[in-house]
C-alpha positions as CSV (number, residue, x, y, z in Angstrom):
1,M,-27.7,15.0,-9.9
2,S,-26.1,12.5,-12.6
3,K,-22.9,10.8,-11.8
4,S,-21.9,11.9,-15.6
5,W,-22.3,16.1,-14.7
6,L,-20.5,15.2,-11.5
7,G,-17.5,13.7,-13.3
8,R,-17.6,16.6,-16.0
9,A,-17.8,19.1,-13.2
10,H,-15.0,17.4,-11.1
11,A,-12.5,17.3,-14.5
12,T,-13.2,20.8,-15.0
13,L,-12.8,22.4,-11.5
14,I,-10.3,19.9,-9.8
15,F,-9.1,17.3,-11.7
16,A,-6.3,19.1,-13.9
17,R,-5.2,21.4,-10.9
18,R,-4.9,18.4,-8.7
19,A,-2.9,16.2,-11.1
20,Q,-0.5,18.9,-11.7
21,I,-0.2,20.1,-8.3
22,L,0.5,16.2,-7.1
23,S,2.8,15.5,-10.2
24,T,5.1,18.3,-8.9
25,A,5.0,17.6,-5.2
26,I,6.2,13.9,-6.2
27,C,7.9,14.1,-8.7
28,N,10.3,16.1,-6.4
29,L,10.9,13.2,-4.3
30,L,12.2,10.6,-7.0
31,P,15.2,9.5,-7.2
32,P,17.6,9.9,-10.4
33,D,16.6,7.1,-13.2
34,A,13.9,5.3,-10.7
35,A,11.8,2.9,-12.2
36,I,8.7,3.4,-10.8
37,L,5.3,1.3,-10.2
38,D,2.1,3.6,-9.6
39,V,-0.6,1.2,-8.1
40,G,-3.9,2.0,-8.4
41,S,-3.1,4.6,-11.4
42,G,-6.5,5.4,-13.2
43,D,-5.7,6.7,-16.4
44,G,-2.2,7.3,-15.4
45,T,-2.5,10.9,-15.4
46,I,-0.3,11.7,-12.5
47,A,2.7,9.4,-13.3
48,Y,2.3,10.8,-16.8
49,F,3.3,13.9,-16.0
50,W,6.5,12.9,-13.8
51,R,7.7,11.1,-17.0
52,E,7.3,14.2,-18.8
53,R,9.0,16.1,-16.4
54,R,11.9,13.7,-16.0
55,S,13.2,11.7,-19.1
56,D,15.3,9.7,-16.6
57,L,12.0,8.0,-15.0
58,K,10.6,4.9,-16.1
59,V,7.1,4.6,-15.3
60,E,4.4,1.9,-15.6
61,G,0.9,1.1,-13.3
62,I,-1.4,-1.4,-12.1
63,D,-5.1,-1.2,-11.4
64,I,-8.1,-3.3,-10.4
65,L,-10.0,-1.3,-13.3
66,V,-8.1,-0.8,-16.5
67,R,-9.6,2.1,-18.1
68,P,-9.9,1.8,-21.9
69,E,-7.4,4.7,-22.6
70,T,-4.2,5.2,-20.4
71,K,-1.4,7.8,-20.7
72,I,0.9,5.0,-19.3
73,P,1.3,1.3,-19.6
74,V,-0.9,-0.3,-17.2
75,R,-1.8,-3.8,-16.0
76,A,-4.6,-5.4,-14.2
77,F,-4.2,-6.8,-10.6
78,D,-6.3,-8.2,-8.2
79,G,-6.3,-5.5,-5.5
80,R,-3.9,-7.7,-3.0
81,T,-1.0,-9.1,-4.7
82,I,1.4,-6.8,-7.1
83,P,2.1,-8.8,-10.0
84,Y,5.7,-8.4,-10.0
85,D,9.4,-10.0,-8.5
86,D,10.6,-8.9,-5.0
87,R,12.7,-5.6,-5.3
88,S,11.4,-5.1,-9.4
89,F,10.9,-1.5,-8.9
90,D,13.2,1.6,-7.0
91,V,9.8,3.2,-6.1
92,V,6.1,1.9,-5.3
93,S,3.5,4.9,-5.7
94,F,-0.2,4.8,-3.9
95,I,-1.9,8.0,-4.6
96,D,-5.1,8.4,-3.2
97,V,-5.4,4.9,-3.1
98,L,-5.0,3.2,0.0
99,H,-8.3,4.6,1.5
100,H,-9.9,2.4,-1.1
101,A,-8.1,-1.0,-0.1
102,D,-10.2,-3.4,2.1
103,D,-6.7,-4.3,3.2
104,A,-4.0,-1.5,2.9
105,E,-1.5,-3.1,5.3
106,Q,-1.4,-6.0,2.9
107,L,-1.0,-3.6,-0.2
108,L,1.8,-1.6,1.5
109,R,3.6,-5.3,2.6
110,E,3.5,-6.3,-1.4
111,A,4.9,-2.9,-2.0
112,R,7.8,-3.3,0.4
113,R,8.5,-6.4,-1.1
114,V,8.7,-4.8,-4.8
115,S,10.2,-1.8,-4.1
116,R,14.5,-1.5,-3.8
117,N,14.3,1.6,-2.0
118,W,11.0,4.0,-1.4
119,V,7.3,3.7,-1.2
120,I,5.5,7.3,-1.9
121,V,1.8,7.2,0.0
122,K,-0.4,10.2,-0.6
123,D,-3.6,9.9,1.0
124,H,-5.6,11.8,4.0
125,F,-5.9,12.1,7.6
126,A,-9.2,11.8,9.2
127,E,-9.2,13.1,12.9
128,N,-12.9,13.3,13.5
129,T,-16.1,13.2,11.9
130,W,-16.5,16.1,10.0
131,D,-13.1,15.0,8.1
132,R,-14.8,12.1,7.1
133,V,-17.9,13.3,5.9
134,T,-15.9,15.6,3.8
135,L,-13.2,13.1,2.6
136,A,-16.5,10.8,1.4
137,L,-18.1,13.8,-0.4
138,M,-14.8,14.3,-2.0
139,D,-14.2,10.7,-2.6
140,W,-17.7,10.1,-4.2
141,V,-17.9,13.3,-6.6
142,G,-14.0,12.0,-7.9
143,N,-14.2,8.6,-8.2
144,A,-18.2,7.0,-8.1
145,P,-18.0,8.2,-12.2
146,H,-15.6,6.1,-12.6
147,G,-17.3,2.8,-10.9
148,V,-14.3,2.8,-8.3
149,S,-15.0,1.1,-5.0
150,L,-15.7,3.6,-2.1
151,P,-15.4,1.7,1.0
152,Y,-14.4,5.0,3.1
153,N,-11.3,3.7,5.2
154,Y,-10.0,6.9,6.4
155,R,-7.5,6.7,8.9
156,S,-5.8,9.5,11.2
157,R,-2.7,10.6,11.4
158,D,-1.7,8.1,14.2
159,Q,-3.2,5.2,12.6
160,W,-1.4,5.6,9.4
161,K,1.9,5.8,11.6
162,S,1.2,2.5,13.0
163,A,0.3,1.0,9.5
164,F,3.6,1.8,8.2
165,K,5.7,0.8,11.3
166,T,3.7,-2.7,11.2
167,V,4.8,-3.3,7.7
168,G,8.2,-2.4,8.2
169,L,8.2,1.4,6.6
170,A,10.3,4.5,8.1
171,E,9.0,7.9,7.5
172,A,11.6,9.7,5.9
173,K,9.6,12.6,4.7
174,I,6.0,13.8,5.2
175,E,4.8,17.3,3.3
176,L,1.3,18.5,5.0
177,E,1.2,21.8,2.8
178,I,-0.4,20.5,-0.3
179,P,-2.6,23.1,-2.2
180,L,-4.9,21.4,-4.0
181,Y,-7.6,23.6,-3.9
182,P,-8.1,27.0,-4.9
183,F,-9.7,29.8,-2.7
184,P,-12.2,29.6,-0.7
185,L,-12.3,25.6,-1.4
186,N,-9.7,24.8,0.5
187,W,-11.2,26.3,3.7
188,V,-13.0,22.9,3.3
189,F,-11.4,20.7,1.1
190,G,-8.1,21.2,2.3
191,R,-7.1,22.4,5.7
192,G,-4.7,19.6,7.0
193,L,-6.8,16.7,5.2
194,H,-3.9,15.5,2.8
195,F,-0.2,14.2,3.2
196,I,2.6,12.3,1.0
197,S,4.8,10.4,3.1
198,L,7.8,9.2,1.3
199,L,8.6,6.0,3.2
200,T,12.3,3.9,3.3
201,V,12.0,-0.1,2.5
202,G,14.6,-1.6,5.6
């Protein structure tokens, strides 16, 4: 089964719906007139939808692999240090990014440094082996065609809470009902695996 075939199938069946649903859910959390840095932005589709919905928002991205075409301005970074001064943005976001990182706490510390107010994390809960197998399959199908690193660093809910506390971020809101997949795919790929956390910068 070729990566190109998988990429086309994922784009047709999953990517567009996922991007629309996530962009809507996260857009509702963004404050007025916010400057937003999206870390690991890929082609910028989700962040682009924020700007389309909200003309008051200023959005840019950074990524380890900058794609030839992006829908928002994206600059390269090393995957550890965010190349901006302290308190440069109102919001820093990670949309299904931190489980790809070798050191998620380092990136969260950097986000806390660069953000004036908020950090938004969309990621996964992995409470058991079946969760990890499911997430690994999703990750491979969605990201292998783009050459994205796949370390499969999934965490349980308690591990995420600990990570946020360790770096000085406080959870202000969490969204668990995120209908990313149509029936019946939601039985396998939904089922409480996804969350969006709005975190305050202390």
